[in-house]
N, C-alpha and C positions, 0 to 999 in steps of 0.2 A: 599777493596771497600765493603761497606755495601749495601746489596740489599734490595729493598723494599719488602713488603709482597706479592704484586701482582706478582713481578718478581720471587720470590721464588716458589710461587704456579705454575706459568707458567712453570718454569724449571722442577719442579717435574713432572708435567703431560707430558712435552715433553719427559722426560726419559721413562715414561710409554708408550707413543705412539711409540717411537723407539723400545722398547723391544717387544711390541706386533707386530710391523711390522716385526722384525726379526723372531719371531715365525711363522708369517704367511708365509713369504718367504720360511722358512725351511720346513713348512708343505706342501706348494705347490710343492717344488722340490721333496720331498719324495713321495707325491701322484703321481707325474708324473712317477717317477721311478717304483713305484708299478704297475701303469697302464701298463707300458711296459712289466713288468714281467708277469702280468696276461695275457696280449695279447700273449706273447710268449708261455705260457703254454696252454691257451685255444684255440688259433687259430693255434698253431704250433704243439707242442708235443702231445697234446691230439688227434689232427686229424691224425698225423702220427701213433700214437699208434692204433687208430681205423683202419687205413689202414693195419697195420701189423696184427691186429686181423682178418681182412677180408681175408688177404692172408692165414693166418693159417687155418681159417675155410674152405676156398676154397680148400686148399691143403689137408686138412683132408677128405673133401667130395670126392676129386679125388681119394685118397687112398682107401676109401670105395667102390667107383664105380669100381676101378680096381680089388679089391678083389672079388666083386660081379661078375664081368665079368669073372674072372679066375675060379670061382666056378660054373658058369652057365653051366648046362649040355646040354641045347638045343643049337644047332648050329645056328639056325635062330635068337634066342634071343640074343646070344653072338654077332652075326654080327650087329644086330640093336644097341646094346650098343656101339660097336666099332665105328659105323657111328656117333652116337651122340657125343662121346668123340672127334672124329676127327673134328667134326663141331664146338663144343663150347669151348673146353678146351684151345687150343692155343690162340684164339683171346681174350677170357676173361682174361686169365692170363697176356697176354701182355698189355691189357688195364689197369689192376689194377697196374702192376709194373710201367707203364708209368705215371699213375696218382700219385703214391707214389713219384716217382722221381721229378715230377713237383712240388708237394707240398713241398718237401724238399728244392728245389731251392727257392720257395717262402718264406719259413720260414727263410732261410739264409739271405734274405734281411731285415727281421724284427729283427734278433737276434743281441745282443750286441757282441762286438769283442771276448769276452771270450767264446762264444758259437759257433762261426763259425767252429772251428775245429771239434767239435762233429757232427755238421750237415753235414759237408763234409764227415765224416766217414759214416753217414747214407746214403748219396747219393751213396757212393762207395758200401755199402752193398746191396742197392737196385739194383745197376748195376750188381753186382756179381750174385744176385739172378736171374736177367734176363738172364744172360749168362748160368747159371746152368739150368734154365728152358728150354733153347734151347736144351741143352744136354738131359734133362729129356724128352723133347718132342720126340727127336730121339729115345731114349730107349723105350718110350711108343709106338712109331710107329713100332719099331721092334717087340714088343710083339703083336701089332695088326696084323701085317703082318703074323707072325707065326701062330696066332690063326685063321686067315681067310682062310688058305689053306684047301684044301679038306681033306687032311690027315696030320694033324700037327705032326711034329716030336717031340716026348716027350723030347729028349735031348735038342733040340734047344729051345723049349718052356721053359724048366726049366732054361736054361742058361740066356735067355733074361729076364725072369721073376725075377731071382735073381738079375740081374744088375739093373732092374727097381726099385725093392724094396730097394736096397742099396741107390740108388739116392733119393728115396722118404724119407728114414730115414734121410739122410744127409741134405736134403733141409728143412725138418721139424725141425731139430735141429737148423739150421741157422735162421729160422723164429722165433722160440721160443727165441733164444738168442737175436734177434733184438727187440722183444717185451719186454724182461726183461731189456735190456739196456734203452729202452724208459721209462719203468715204473720207473726204478731207477732214471733216469734223472728228470722225473716229480716230484718224491718224494724229490729229492735233491733241486730242484728249489722251491717247495712249502715250504719245511722246511726252506730254506734260506729266502724266502719271509716272513714267519712267524717270524723268528728271527729278520729280519730287521724291520718288523712292530712293534715288541715288543720294540726294541731299539729306534725306531722312536717315539713310544708312550711315552716311558720314557723320551726321550729328550724333546718332546713337553710338557709333564706334568711339567718337571723341569723348562723349560723356562717360561711356563705359570704361575707356582707358583711364580717364581721370578718376573715376570711382575706384578702379582696380589699383591705380597708383596710390591713392589715399589709403586704401586697405592694405596694400603691401607696405607702405610706409609705417602705418600703425603696427602692423605685424612685425616688421623688422625692428622697430624701436622697442617693442615689447620683448622680442626674442633677444635683442642685444642686451637689454637690461637684466634679463633672467638667465642669460647664457652661462655666466660663470658658475652659478649654482648647479645647473644641470650638467655642465661639462665636468665639474668637480665630482659629481656623483658618478658619472659615466667613467671618468678616468680611474677612480678608485675601484670600480667594478672590473675594468679591463686589467688593472694590475693584479687584482685578486685572481683573475683567470690566467695570469702569466704573460700578458701582453704589456711590455714595458715601453712601448713606443708612444704612449699617451702624452701629449703636450697641450696644455690649455692656452698658453700665450695671452693671459689676461693682463691688461695694462691698467694702471691706476694706483692709488695710494690707500684705498680703503682696506678693511680687514679681509674681504674676499679676494682682492687682488694679491695681497701679501701671501695669503694661504695658497693661492693658485701658483705663485712663483716658487714657493717652497716645494709644492707638489711636483712642479716641472723639474726642479733640481733633483729631487728624489728619484723621479722616473728616469732621468738621464743617467744617473749613477747606477740604477739597477739594470738599465739596458746595456750600458758599457760592461758591467760585470757579467751579464748573461752572455753577451757576444764573446767576451774573453774566455769564459768557461766552455762555450760551444766550440770555439776554435781549438782550445786545448784538448777537448774531448776528441774532436776529429783528428787532430794531429796524433794523439795517443793511439786512437784506433788504427790509423794508417800505419803508424810505426809498429804496432803489434802485428798487423797483417803482413807487413814487409819482413818483420822478424820471423814470423811463422813460415813465410815463403823461403826465407834464407835457410832456416833449419830443414825444411822439407827438401829444398834444392840440394843441400849438402848430402842429406841422407840418400836422395834419389841418385845423385851423381856417384855416391859410393857404392850403393847396392844394386842399381839398375843399369846405369849407363854402360859400364864395361861389359856386363853380361849381354846387354842388347847388341853391342857391337859384335861380340862373338857369335851371337845367334844369327845376326844379319850376314856375317861372313860365311858361317857354316851353311846357311840356307842358299847363298849364292853358289857355294861349292856343290851343294846337292843338286841345284838346278843344272849346273854344268854336267854333273854326273848323270842325271836323268836324261839329258839330251842324248847321251851316248848309250843309255840303257835300253834293253828290249823289254816289251810288255806283252802280256798274253793277248790284249785287245787294244784297239785305239781308244776305247772308252776309259780303260784303266790309265792310259797315258794322259789323256785329257784331264781326268779327275785328279791325278797326282800333280800335274802342272798347276791346276786351279788352287789346290791346297797350298802349294808352295808360294804362289802369288799372293794368296790371302795372308800367309804368315809374313811375307815381305812387307805388305801394306801395313799390317799391324805394327811391325817392328819400326817402320818409318814413322808411323803416327806417334808411337811412344817416344821415339827419339826426338821428334819435334816438341812434344810436351815437356820432356826433360830440358830441352834447349830453352824453351820459354821460361821455365822456372829458374834456370840458371841466369838468363838475361835479367830477369826481375830481381834476383837476389844480388847479383854482382854485375851491374851494367858497365860496359866498358866506357872509359872516358872518351868523349868524341874528339876527333882531330879536326878542329874547325879551320876551314880554308874557304876562300872566295869560290863560290859554286854557282853555276848557271842553273837555276831551278828548272827552266823549260827543257834543258838538255836531259836532266835526270828524269823528268816526267816523260819525255819522248822515249827514252830508253826503256823505262818501266812499261809504258804502253805497248811498245813493240814486243817486249818479252811476253806480255799478257794478251796479245792480240787474239791468238787462236782460242784461248780459254774464254775470252769475252764474246767472241763471235759465236762459239758453240752455245753459249748461254743466251744468245739473242740480244746482247747489249750493244746499243749504238753509242759510240764515243764521240762527243762533240768537243773539239779543242778550241777554247777561246783564250788563246795566249796573247798577252799584251806585247807588242813588238818592243825590242830594245829595253826589256825589263832589267833593272840593275841586279847584280849578283848578290847572293846572300852568304852569310857565314854559316857553314854547315859541314858535317861529316857525310860525304856522299854515300858511303855504304849504309850508315844508319838511316839516312834520308830515304834511300831506296827501300829499306825495310818498312819504314812508315808508310810510304806510298803503296807498296805491295799489299800491306795489311788493309789499308783503306779501300783499295780496288777490290780485294777479295770480299770485304764486307758489303760493298755496293753491289757486287754481282750476286751475292747470296740474298740481298734484300729485294732482288728482282728475279724471282724464280721463273717467271713467265716472260722474261725479257723486258727491255725498257730503254731509257736514254740516260746516259751519264755525261754530264757537262762538267768539264774541267776548265776553270778560269784562273788566270793569274792577274794580280793587281799589285801595283807599286804604291807604297805609302811613304810618308816622310822618313820614318825610321825602320820600316818593316817591308818585307815582301810577303804577300798573301797568296795562298793557293786554295781555291774553293772547289770541292768535289760535290756536285749536286746530282742525286739520283731521283728517279721517279718510282721508287719502290713503295713498300707498305708503310714506311714511316714508323714512328714510335709515339707512345703516349708520354706525357710529361713525367709520370712516375718512373717509367723505364729510362727516359733520357737523362734524368737526374742521377742515375746510378751506373751508367755505362762505363765510366772510368774507374769504378771501384774494382779492386782485385777480386777475382773469383766470381764476379757477377756476369752471367751470360744468359741470353735467351735461346741459345742453340742447345740442342740435346747433347751434342758431342763437343761443345765448346769448353775451354778451360777458364774463360773469363779473364785472360791475361793480355790479350792482343792490344786492346785499346789502352789498358793501363801501361803497358810497355811503351806504346807510341807516345803517350802523354809524358812519360818519364824521360824519353829520349829528347823530346822537344823542350822540356824544361831545362835539361842540361845544355841545350843549345841556346838558352836564353829566349826561347820562343814560347808558343802556346798552341793548344789544340782545343777547338770549340766545336759544339754541335748544335744545330737548330733542326728540329723535326716536328712533324705533325702527323698524327695517325691518318693513313690513307693518302697523304700528299707528299711523300718523299722526305729525304733527309739531306742535309748539307753539312759537311765537315769542313772547317776552316783551319788551315795550317798557316801559322805566322812565324817567320824567321827574321832575325835581325839582318839589316843590310850590311854588306861588306864595307 
């Protein structure tokens, strides 16, 4: 008989419920058994052990009192001690033994059949102690009588005292034996309870895992049967939202599987078209940006570069002239020099901006030759040492020895490294550590520059190579774009890994010579 999907699911979960019910019943039975065991130990054996300890303590005190009485030299004090012993000792000991026997009878009603014999033995021991204490009381009374006479006979006192001490020692041994028997029994019951608890735990875990396995199997089977429909609905929803990466991957020959395969083919087609359109849009945008840079660069070169050169030359001539000129006061001379220095700095800054635009618009073709990257790095670091030290930047050189040479234009490579060093210094305004490492790969030579600066968020990191994008107030946004363009013309690459607050790492890769 072929069962329907709903019936199969129902039967599967019925098995799960039955399994969990069996686990629950087993757990309840074992918990009840453990509760009885704990009750027997806590309300039974522990209380009896405390009673035995109290008897031992009372007996020990009585022994001490007897020794004190025998050693007492004052007749009046000895008689007072004898009166106290006669008044308190018999009644207190009888009460304690009677209470212990009553507790043993009460424990016997709580105990399982296997413990009844042991508890009966305890009752018998308490009864024997009661009988022995009666004999002990008589021996103590004989000692009291001998000591209360006006002229105690030494031989009689020694005889009754020796008999009393013998009985004290024997009773003390019996009490200690009783305590040891109770302690051993408690330890046996506790060890047994722990062992049962361990076995019960393992059994419960095994049954629970079995039930969970059955439940997971039923759930997985149901989900696998219904997955194509749900996945199809979800895939259509994702495509409606513009996510074309949805793939169902349903196998089979039924109508749902055929529909799912057609859906996958449609999604792959849309995804490929989307990726193509995105790549074309990015290429078009970059081309438009580069074209705009080219037009601006040409205009800047025509309108600004030559006047800037003339201004810079004239300012230098004015500085030379002012060095020979006379002023009314030193303050006027200092103010004039500061103004000329400010003009010179601005002219240099504008000149650098125009140079960056020109390099972006018409980058020179690199002259690729076998170049030792570590030598170029060492030269650039020596050139920038004073600037880095003033900024509090510690440079760590982790150069791989005997690293192979790379195909590069040394001048352009120096430009890339200088730009990256300047960016690292500016990313650590309060100082930090810059680690420069070189690594050799099968087809490439890699240089990694890792700083401990402020880092970047993912949104900023994804745009740092875009022309005109800059996080600096006075930045042109062309430095990293030019570096990336230089390395691309070398057949290499420039990558960046960064995390806000944890520094940035730039990776320069060049083809091996």
